[in-house]
N, C-alpha and C positions, 0 to 999 in steps of 0.2 A: 589799686596800685598807687594811689595817691593819698596823701594825708589830709587833704581838704575834703569838704562835703560835696564837692562837685558831682553831679549825677553821672557823669561819664568817667568810668574808672581809668580811662586811658588819657584823660585830659592833661595837657601840659601847656603852659603859656610860654611859647618860645620868645626869644629876644626880638624886639622890633627895632631894626637898625636904621639909623639915619647916617648917610655918608657925607662927611664934610667935603668942602671943595678940594682939600689936599689929599683926599682918599682915606682919611682916618674914620673908622666906624665909631658911631656914638649911640649909646643905648637910649632909645626913646623913653623907656620907662623911668630911667634914673637921670637922664640929661647929662651924662658924663661919658668921656671917651674911654675906649678900651686900651688904647696905647697911643703914644705920640708918634705921628708919622716921621718926625724928625729924629727922635732918639728912643723909640720904644724898646728896641733890642738892648741898647746899652743901659737903659734904666732898669730893665728887668734883671740883667746880669748883675748890676751894681746892688740892687736891693735884695734880691732873693738868692742868687748864687754866691756872690762874694760875701755877703753878711751872714750867710749860713755856713761859710767856710767849706763849701762842698768840694772844691778841687783838692784841698789839702786832706780832707777826711776820706775822700774816695781813693786817693793815692796811697793812703795808709792802710787800706783794707788788706787783709792777709790773702795773698794769691793762692796759697796752698789750701785754703778752705773755701767752702761755698756758704753763701749767706744772702741776706736780703736787707736792703736799705730802704726805709719807708719815709716818703714825704706825703704830708697831708696839706692840701691847698683849699682855701676858701675862694671860690670864684674862678672857674676854668676859663670862661670867656672865649677868646680866640685860640686858646691853647699855647700862647707864646711862651709862658713860663715852663710848661711841660716840654715843649720842643727844645728850648735852650738847655733844660736839665738833661734831657735825653742826649742831646749833642755832646754835652760835657761828659756824661756817663760813658758814652762810647769812646771818648778820648782818653780817659784816665782810670776808669774802674777795672778791676780784674774780671776776666771773662766768666769766672765761676760764680760771680755774684749777680743778683737780680735787683733791679730798681723797681720798687713798688710805689706807684704814684697814685694817690687817691685824691680826687678833686670833686668838689661840690659845685653845682651850678643850678640855680633856681630857674633861670631863663636861658637855656642853651641856644646857640645860634643855629639857624637853618644851614644845611650843608652848603648851599650856594653862597651864603654870606661868609661861612668859614673859609671856603676856597678863595673868595675875593680878598679877604683879610690876609690870607697866607701869601698872596701874590706880592705883598709888600716886602717879603723877606727872601730874596733869591738864595741866600746861603743856607736856608732851612728847607728848600723845596723838596729834597728827597724824603726827609722825615715827615714833612707836612703832607706829602702825597700818601704816605703810609697811614697817617692819622686819618686823612679824609676817607681812605678806603675802608677803614675800620670804625669810623665814627658811628655811634649807636643811633638807632631811630629816635625820634623825639617822643619818647614815652617816659613817664616817671618811673623811678626805680634805680637800682644799682646795676650798672652794666660793666662787666669785666671783659677786657680785651688783652690777649697775649700777643705781644709784638716782638719782632726780631727773634723768632724762634724761642719765645718765652724769656728772653733776656730782660724784657721790660713787661711788667704787669701794670696795666692801666685800669683803675676802677673809676668810672664816671658816675657820680651820684646826682641824678637829675631830680632835684626837689629842694625845698628850703633847707639851708644848713642847720637850722635849729631843730629840724626833724631828722635829717640824715645822720648827723654826727652822734646824737644820743643813741641811735639805732646800731652803732658800732660797738656799744659798751656792754660789758657784763658786770659792771661795778655794783657793789652792794648799795642798798637804798639808804643806809644810815651813814652819815658822814663821820669819818674818823681821821685823825692826823695820818698822813700818808706813811710816816715813819713807823706807824703801828700796824699798818695793814699786813695781814697774813698773805702768803702766796695764793690762798684760796680766793682772795678778793681782787686779784690783779687781772688786768686785761692786756691784750696785745698792745705794743708800744710803737709810737712814731719816733723817728729819728730827727725829723726837721719839719717845721711848719712854714708854709708860704701864706701869710695873711694878706691876701689880695682882695679881689672884689672891689666894689666902688667905695668911695670915701665915706666915713661916718656921716658926713653932712648929706651925701646923696642917698645913702642906704643905711639909715640908722638901725633898722630892724635886725640886721645881721650882727652888728657889734653889740652883743648882748651877754649877760652873765652866763647864759647857757653855753655860748661859744667858749668862753674862758674856762668854764667848768669842764667841758669836754677836753679841752687842751690839757688841763691838769690831769684828768683821768687817763688820757691816752699817752701821756709823755713819760719817759724814763729819765733818770738823772743824766744830765748833759744833752738832752734834747734841745735843739736850738729853734728859734723863730726869727723871722724878719718881716717887717711891714713898712710900707711907705708912710704910714700915718704916725703922728706923734701926739695924738689927742690924749689929754690927761686921764679921761675915764678908761681908755684902753690900757694905759700904764697901771692904773689902780686895779683893774680887773685881773690883769695878768700877774701882777705882784701878789695879789691875794691868793692866787692858785699855786704859788711857789716858784714863779719865774723871777730871775734876777734881770732887771731891765737896764738897758744902756741906750742913751740918746746919742745918735751919731749924725754925721753930715749926710743929708739926702743927695739926690742926684740932680744936677742942673740947677734950676731955680728953686727946687724944694730944699729949704734950709735944713730941715731935720727929719729924721726917721727913727724908728725903734728897732732894736735887735735885742736878743737876750738868750738866756740858758735856763733850763728847768733845774731847780735845786733840790726838788723832792721834799721841801719843807713848807707845805701850804699851811696857812693859818687854820686853826680848828673851826673858827666861825666864818670861814670863807663861804660865799654863796655857792650852793650846790643844787640848783633847781632841776634835777634830773629825775625823771620817772623811769626807773630801770627794771630789769627783768625779774620775774619771779625766780627764786633761787634754784628750783629743781631742774631747770634747763641749762644751768651753767656747768660746763665741764669742770670737773674737780682739778685741783692742782696736780700737776704731773711732774715726774722726774724727766730730765732731758732724754730725748730719743735719738739714738744713733742707728738703731736697727729695728726692723719691723717685719712681722709675718702677715701676709695677706692670704686668707683662706678662700680659695675660689678663683678661677682664671677665666671668668666670663667678662663681659664688658665692665661691670662694676669693679671687679677685682683687678683687672689689668689696668684700667684707667687710674685707679687708686695707687697701684704699685708705681706707675709712671710718675704721677704727681709727687709722690714721696721721694722716688729716686732722683728726680730732677732737683730736689732740695738737699741732696747729699745723704739721704738715708739709705742704708744698705737693706734691700728688700728681698725676702724669700717668699715665693708664692707656692702654696701647697694646693694641688689640684687632684681631685679624686680620679678623674679620667685624663683628658688632655685639654689644653686651652681651647675655649670656645666649643665645648662639647655639649653644652646644654642649649638653652634658648638662644644663646649668643652664637650658635653654630649655623643659624639659617643663612643661606647663600645671599639673600638680600634682606635688608631692613630699611624701613622708611624713616627718614628724618622729617618729623612733622610735629605739630602741636594742635591742640583743640582750644579754640577761643570761646570766651563767654562774655556776654554783655554785663554781667554782674561782677562786682568786686569779690575777692576771696583769695585765700592763700593758695588754694590749688590752682586757680587761674593765674595768679601772679607768678608762682613758681614755674608752671608749665611754660609760660611765655618767656620768662627770664632765662630759663635753661635752654630754650630753643634759640633765642637770640645770641646766647653764648656759643652754642654748638655750631651755628652756621659758619662763622669765620674760623672757628677751631678746626673743623673738618676741611674747610676750603683750602687752608694752608697745607694740610697734609696731602690732599689730592693734588694740589699744585706741585708739590715736591715728589709725587709718585710713591709716597709711603703707604697709601691705602688704595683700595679699589672702590669704585663707585662712579656715579654720574649725578651731578647736581642739575638735572634736567627739568626741575620744577615738580611740585606736588599739587595736585588738584584734589581738594577735599569737598565732597558733595554734601549738600543738605539732604538728609534722608527721610525727613518727616515734616509735618506742618509746624511742629515746635522748632525744628532746625531752621525752617524757612523764616519764621518770625524772628529768630535770633539773628539770622543773616541780615535782615533789614535794619535791626538795631545796630549791629556791628558795622554795617556799611555807613551808617550815620556817624558812628564814633571814630572810624578808622579810615575814612575815604582818602585821607591825605598822606598815607604811608606808602613808601616805595617797596617795602618788603612783602606787601600783601596787595592782591588785586581781587576785586569782586566781579564774578562772571555769571552770566545767565545764558541759557539756551544756545544760540549759535556760537557765542563766545566760548562756551564749554567745549563744543566740538572742534573749534579752531585750535584751542589750546591743547586738547588731548589727542586729536587725530582720529577719534572714533565718534560715532553718533551718540550724543547725550542731550538730555533736556533737564530743565530745572534751574537750580542756582548752586553756586559753590565758591569756595575760597581757593585762590591760586597763590602758592608761595613760589615765586620765580627763582629764588636762590636755594631752595631745598631740593631733595631728590632721594635717590636710593644709595645705600652704602653696603659694603660687605663686612658684616660684623667680625668674621674670622680674620680678615685682613687687618682690621683695627686692633684686635687683641694681639695679633702677631707684631704689629708695629709698636704697640705700647710696651711690650715686654722685651723688645730688642734694644736693650739699654745696658750700659756697663754695670750699674748698681743693682741689677735684678738677676736673680737665679730662680729657676722654676723646678719644683719637684713634682713630676707627673705620676699618675697612677698610684697615688698614696692618699688614703683618706684620714682626715683629721677627726679624731674621736673625742678627745678631751683637752681642756685648756687648764694648765696648772701654773699658779703663781709661785715663785721661789724667792721669798724674802731674803734668804741667806745668800742669794746670788744677785744682790742689788736690784731686787724687784723684777727680775727678768721673768718672762713667760715662756713656758714650755708647751709644745703641742705634741701630743702622744697619739699613736695609732691604736688599732684594736688590740694589739698585744701588749700595750703599755710601754712600747718603745718610744723614745724621744725622736721625733722627726726633725724638729728644729727648735731653737730658742732665740728670743729677741726681746728688746725693751718694750715693744708694743705689738698689739694684735689688731688686725682689722678683719672682721667677719664679713665676707662678701660672697657666701656660697648659697645665695638664693634661699629656697625653701628649706634646705638642709640646716639653716641656722637654728631651727627648732630642736636639733639634736643636742645642743649644748645647754647645760643647766643655766648658764648665764643669760640666755636669750630665749628660753623655751616658752615664756609668757607672751611672746609677740603674736599678734593676730595676723599671721601670714595666710594668704589664700593661694594655693596652687591652681592655675588655670590652664587647662590643656588647649593647645593650639596646633593645628596641622596645616601645612602647606601642600599644595598639589602642583606638580610640574606638568606642563603641556608644551607642545611644540609651537613655535611661532607661526607655523603654517596652519595650525588649527584655528586661527582667527581670520576673519575676512578683512580686517584692517589692523594696522599695527599702532599701538599707543606711542605717543611722543613723550609722555611724562608719566609719573606715578599717579595713579587714580585711587583715592581712598573713598570707599562707599561703605556698605556693611562689611565688606572685605577689602582687599586691595589688589591692584593689578600694576605690575611694574614692567618697564621695557625689558626686552629679552637679553639674556646673556648667552652668547654663542648659540643662538637659535632656540633657547629654552626659556619659557615664561614661568614665573612663580605667581600663583594665585592663592588667595586665602585671606586671612587665616581663620580657621574655625575658632570658636570660643566656647569651651565646655568646662563647667564647674563640677567638682566632686568626681573627677575622673583622672587618675594618675597614670593611666596606661599610655606609654609613649610608642606603641606600635602603630604603624600606619593603618588606618581603617577606611573601608569603602564608604561608610556613611558620611565621613568628613569630606572625602573626594566628591561625593554627590552634593553635599552642601556647598562646597566651593564652586562647583560648576553651576549650580542653581543661582548663586549670587551673581556670577558673571553674566548669566543669561538675563537676570533681572536688571543688571546695570545697563545693558545695551542689547536689546533683542536683535538677533541676527548677527551679532558679532562672533559668536561661537558657532563653528560649523557643526553639522549633525554628526552624531556618533563618536564624539571625541572621548577618548579614554586616557586618563592621566598616565604619563610614563613613569611616574614615581611620586614620592612625597617625603615629607619629614615632619615628625610630631615631637613636641617638647612641652615642658611645663613653664609657663610664665610664673613669676612670683609677684603677688600684689598684696597691699595692706588693706585693712578694713576701711580706711578713709581715702584710699587711692593715692596718697602721697608716699613717696619713698621714705624709708626709715634710715636716717643718717645722723650719727652723732655718738656721744659717749654712752656706753652701756651701763645703766643704773643697777644697783644692787636692790632687787625687789623687796627683800625682807626689811631693809633699812628704810625704804620709801614707805612701806606699810606702817612702820613705827613712827617715823618723823612727821609724816603728813596726814596721819589719821584724822586730825581735827577738821580737815576739809570735808569730811563726810557730814558734818553738822553745819558747816559754814563754808561754802565754796569760795567766798571772798576773803576769808581770813588771811591775815598777813602772817606768814611763817618765814622767819629769817634763816632757818637751818639750811646750810649749804647742801647741795646734792651729794649723795653718797654713791659714787660710781666705782666700778672696778678700775684700778689704776692702769691707765694706758690701754684700755680695751675699747674699741670702736666698732661700729657696724655700718654697712652700706648695702642695703637690700631693698626689695619691694618696688622695683621700677616698672613692673607690669609690662605693657606692650610698648612703652616709650623709653626703654633703656638706652637706645641709641641717642636719644635727645637729652636725657637727664643725667647720665652717668658722668660726662666730662665735668660739669659744674659741681656735682656731688663729690667727685674726687678732689677737686680744689677745696671744697669745704672740709673734708676729712683731713687733708694735708694742713689746712690752716689751724685746725684744732691741735694736731699733733706737734706742729712746728711753731706754735705760738705766734701766729700771724693774724692780722685783721682779716675778717672773713669776707668771702665774696657775695654774701647775702646779708640783708638787714636782719636784726635780731629776731623780729617776729616770725620771719620765715624759718630761721634756724630752730626756733621753738616748735614750729609746726612740723618740722622734720624729725625732731628729737624722739628717740625711742621712749623717753620718759613720759611722753604725752599720754600713752596708753595706761600707764600706772596711775597717773593723776586722775584721768577720767574714771577709772574704776573706783578710786578712793572717793571721789566726789559722789559717785552713784552708790556708795556703800557696798560695792562688790568686792568679793574676796580676791586678794592677790596671792596666788599659789606659788 
């Protein structure tokens, strides 16, 4: 999860704070203060809010439209600039607009230091307390938090700016004058930059050509920047990337500072030291999207529909049965993750999506929008290999408050039933009702649902402004829209556009027993070879079985027997003799061959076979040909047994692609989720693409 070679993939060097006599925090690593105790708020307002002209720009936003204003900051520090921007946004911005605030921090503050720093600003205490409550764990990576009912989207990137910012880019590897770039080469854009962080004298590594190049690549005409420094090399670096620079009066004793505007006319020979993505994972240029069709009304489809609708897109959901009728129809689902002591994209994505999902669902539960209980999840180590990993992870993550390591008696105390061994306890996780989540997601003005109607074919209509039509089995048009998102689980294989995907249906069955069938009652969710959750109205869900190559969704006695045997193995004597399940539910999970979800633009397989065939002879060959994707067609499937955890963040990713936003994940994880990954692997192995 970290760009360094440190053997601990969870390692992050937090800020070492020295507190001055007047209460101002000073960074021990850089020997510089975060803010002046005397004038910190006024200085931040002067430098970053006033000189980016935010009040005037936000007052001018069209209240009849919805949109997003994006600020990128270098150096989150105490969050002062963010809190002030948030305060101003609440005062002057139209309610239909969203503030997207992206901030990089190499050495984030410990939560207790953050809280102590915030105590200096009584006028910001309400917003500061919300930030403290949603502050990410000190783990490297990109952490998204939705605040104030999603009116504010905060992305905190905990790592070196020179690693984080290039990971936001999809720019081409060859430098060309920006005025000649095609839409295919463009990336999402910032509206304003806060160049904060410590001074170039204290932190010279950050003020680098890579930073300036990222600013040029991520900015659009009229994007502004402001910074407290007036160093000459900063002026030269920004000017080379196409920024018009103005030196103005600084705040207080600081004589000068810089502000400016991006003019879109960078010099051809400007430094561009960025190692960017391979072209086949970049979504193709798309026409603007005002309407979208989502096929499938499970967790993936409903969360995607909601993410798009909140951005002003008119969404139609087409569902073969009724919402949450497949695997998303289980009465209880577990919000959990599986950790690994080794780095890797699967591990990083699983943890990132879990840490996003925790506050995402917590807010909905607090508002009464969904059903569930964040009673904690206890995940047991089920083998000697698991036990060895437990010891490694305990060494790596012993200082985290979102995770506890428990053994023997601690397991029994946490769970309320007799257990032995070792396991991980996630105190903020628990069980949720997937049907209630689907219902809450689609209860939104911009969403309509067409039930009991099966989507059979997808047709593009160039004569109708590239709109897509979805037809039923009789060839009748069900709906038409600018974009399509395929989110119908294993049924995605029925469409020619996605039939090549290596999806695996996995049968799973729950068994229902009475709470009185147990000698003791669980206090939390317990994950072992199966899982046991606290009762709902006197009924317990146990399971779930895991069967490959079986698409039968009728409830079967053999799976009841397996579920009961696993419960007996979990805690002998817990299950009373002669228990017979009162019922059950079977459904098919949808998994991919590499166990990562499949999320992104849908590629045209025949074009990939032609354009990237040379990879079969040289897997490292540089091929600049842009990805050939179906225009405005995306997919969101393959969440396996972790859909409750992974779908909220994947919905944000799909929405960012469609709406032209900076993504909620770094580029390498987006590539690992892209459906194009399977085509490229086949070509490298000289396997046929059908």
